[in-house]
C-alpha positions in Angstrom: -44.6 80.3 -21.3 -41.4 80.8 -23.0 -39.4 82.9 -25.6 -36.5 82.9 -26.7 -35.1 85.0 -29.0 -31.8 83.6 -31.2 -29.5 86.1 -32.7 -32.6 88.5 -33.3 -31.4 91.5 -35.6 -33.1 95.0 -37.2 -31.9 97.1 -39.6 -33.9 100.2 -41.4 -32.5 99.9 -45.0 -28.6 101.1 -43.9 -29.5 102.1 -40.4 -28.1 99.2 -37.7 -31.5 99.3 -34.6 -29.7 96.0 -32.6 -28.4 92.3 -33.7 -27.2 89.3 -32.0 -30.0 90.1 -29.0 -30.3 86.3 -27.5 -31.8 86.0 -24.7 -35.0 84.3 -23.0 -37.5 85.7 -21.3 -39.7 83.0 -19.0 -43.0 83.2 -17.6 -43.7 84.0 -14.3 -41.0 86.5 -14.5 -40.9 89.7 -15.6 -38.6 91.7 -17.5 -37.6 95.4 -19.2 -36.4 96.3 -21.9 -33.8 99.3 -20.7 -32.3 102.0 -23.3 -32.8 105.6 -24.1 -35.5 107.6 -26.6 -34.9 106.4 -29.8 -32.3 103.4 -28.6 -35.0 100.7 -30.0 -36.7 99.2 -27.3 -40.0 99.4 -29.2 -39.1 97.9 -32.2 -37.4 94.8 -30.9 -41.0 94.5 -29.0 -43.5 94.8 -31.4 -40.8 92.2 -32.5 -41.3 90.0 -29.7 -45.2 90.5 -30.0 -45.4 89.2 -33.7 -46.1 92.8 -35.2 -42.7 93.6 -37.0 -40.5 90.5 -38.0 -37.0 90.5 -37.8 -33.8 91.4 -40.5 -31.6 88.4 -39.1 -32.2 85.6 -36.5 -35.3 84.0 -34.7 -38.0 83.7 -32.6 -39.0 80.7 -30.4 -42.4 80.7 -28.5 -42.3 77.3 -26.4 -46.1 77.2 -24.1 -46.3 75.6 -20.8 -46.6 72.3 -21.6 -43.0 72.6 -24.0 -44.8 72.9 -27.2 -43.6 75.2 -30.0 -46.4 77.2 -30.8 -46.5 78.4 -34.9 -46.4 81.7 -36.0 -49.5 82.0 -37.0 -50.8 81.4 -33.5 -49.0 83.7 -31.4 -51.1 87.2 -31.0 -53.0 84.9 -29.4 -50.6 84.1 -26.4 -49.9 87.4 -26.5 -51.4 91.3 -25.5 -49.2 94.6 -25.7 -50.2 98.1 -24.8 -48.0 100.5 -26.8 -49.1 105.0 -27.2 -47.9 104.3 -30.9 -50.5 101.6 -31.6 -54.3 103.0 -32.5 -57.5 102.1 -31.0 -60.4 101.9 -33.2 -62.1 105.3 -32.2 -65.0 105.4 -33.5 -66.6 103.0 -31.1 -67.2 103.3 -28.0 -65.4 101.0 -24.9 -68.1 98.7 -25.1 -68.3 98.2 -28.9 -63.8 97.8 -28.2 -64.3 95.3 -25.4 -66.6 93.4 -28.7 -64.2 93.7 -31.1 -61.5 92.6 -28.9 -63.4 89.9 -27.1 -63.3 88.6 -31.3 -59.4 87.9 -30.6 -59.1 87.4 -27.0 -60.9 86.5 -24.1 -61.0 88.5 -21.2 -59.6 87.2 -17.6 -61.9 86.0 -15.8 -64.7 86.2 -18.5 -64.6 90.0 -17.1 -67.7 91.5 -18.4 -67.7 95.3 -20.0 -68.7 97.7 -16.7 -66.3 95.7 -15.0 -63.5 96.7 -17.1 -64.5 99.7 -16.9 -64.3 100.7 -13.0 -61.3 98.8 -12.9 -59.7 101.4 -15.2 -61.5 104.2 -13.8 -63.5 105.0 -16.9 -67.2 104.3 -16.2 -68.9 107.6 -16.3 -67.8 108.0 -20.2 -68.2 104.2 -21.6 -70.2 105.8 -24.2 -68.7 108.1 -25.7 -66.7 107.1 -28.9 -63.0 106.1 -28.0 -61.7 109.3 -30.0 -63.9 111.8 -27.6 -61.0 110.6 -24.3 -58.5 112.2 -23.6 -55.0 110.8 -24.3 -54.8 109.2 -20.6 -57.9 108.1 -21.0 -57.1 106.5 -24.3 -53.9 104.9 -22.3 -56.2 102.6 -20.0 -58.0 101.1 -22.5 -55.0 100.4 -24.1 -53.5 98.8 -20.7 -56.6 97.5 -19.9 -56.7 95.6 -23.1 -53.4 94.3 -22.5 -53.2 93.6 -18.6 -56.6 91.9 -18.5 -57.2 89.7 -21.7 -56.3 85.8 -20.9 -53.1 85.7 -22.7 -50.0 83.7 -21.0 -47.6 87.1 -22.4 -48.2 91.0 -21.3 -45.7 93.4 -24.0 -46.3 97.2 -21.9 -43.9 99.8 -24.0 -44.3 103.1 -22.6 -47.2 102.0 -20.3 -47.0 105.0 -18.1 -47.0 108.0 -20.7 -50.0 110.0 -20.3 -51.1 109.4 -17.6 -51.8 111.5 -14.1 -50.6 110.2 -10.5 -54.3 108.5 -9.6 -53.9 106.5 -13.2 -50.0 105.6 -12.7 -51.1 104.3 -9.1 -53.8 102.3 -11.2 -51.2 101.2 -13.2 -49.7 99.5 -10.6 -52.8 98.1 -9.1 -53.8 95.8 -12.1 -49.9 94.6 -12.8 -50.4 93.3 -9.3 -53.7 92.0 -9.2 -53.4 90.8 -13.0 -49.9 89.9 -13.9 -49.4 86.8 -11.8 -48.2 84.1 -13.0 -47.8 85.8 -16.3 -44.9 86.5 -18.4 -44.6 90.5 -18.4 -42.1 92.2 -20.6 -41.6 96.5 -20.3 -39.8 98.9 -22.1 -39.3 101.8 -20.3 -36.5 104.2 -19.3 -38.9 105.5 -16.4 -38.0 103.4 -12.9 -41.1 103.8 -11.4 -42.6 101.4 -14.5 -40.3 98.5 -14.2 -39.8 98.6 -10.7 -40.9 95.3 -9.4 -39.5 93.8 -12.5 -36.7 91.1 -11.5 -34.4 90.9 -14.8 -33.6 93.2 -17.6 -31.9 93.6 -20.9 -30.3 96.6 -21.9 -30.6 97.6 -25.7 -27.4 99.4 -26.2 -26.2 95.8 -25.1 -26.8 95.0 -28.7 -25.3 97.8 -30.8 
């Protein structure tokens, strides 16, 4: 899949976040969106995901057969994990997965039990998500993004709230399940994106 940003800009009232972002992301490459906190990394990632509209410019999504993907179908192609995107906290993990599968299939038709095992959450899978720690919730978000059967995975500050063991689990999931996909990571922590082969610096578009 290919995502082409054509002179993308974003403003909030009088505040310009970035402008004239002209860049192409293509599979199977891994990219890092870099910049300090508050620089607009998350905003750009949400625009790429189709969750947020740019103030100016446009985005063209193209599949592996070089067909243009309509904006209303982009959500089927993209999975995103972010500390700021909420889970449905009244759900248990199996209920969350059942809901998620109505929108996107899981890689290899991954069953609930294997999902829980991969995220090291088997012992709490029948608890409501509101009883999960912040690190457990982040693992669920990463799992939903990396284990969904989509050609694009977007990760915003992927190791926020993770301890050392969970950080290593994140690296394992990326290496096992992001192969051949377009992966874009918004981060200012080098360890989170050390495996990326290209990067874009938000400050270049201020």
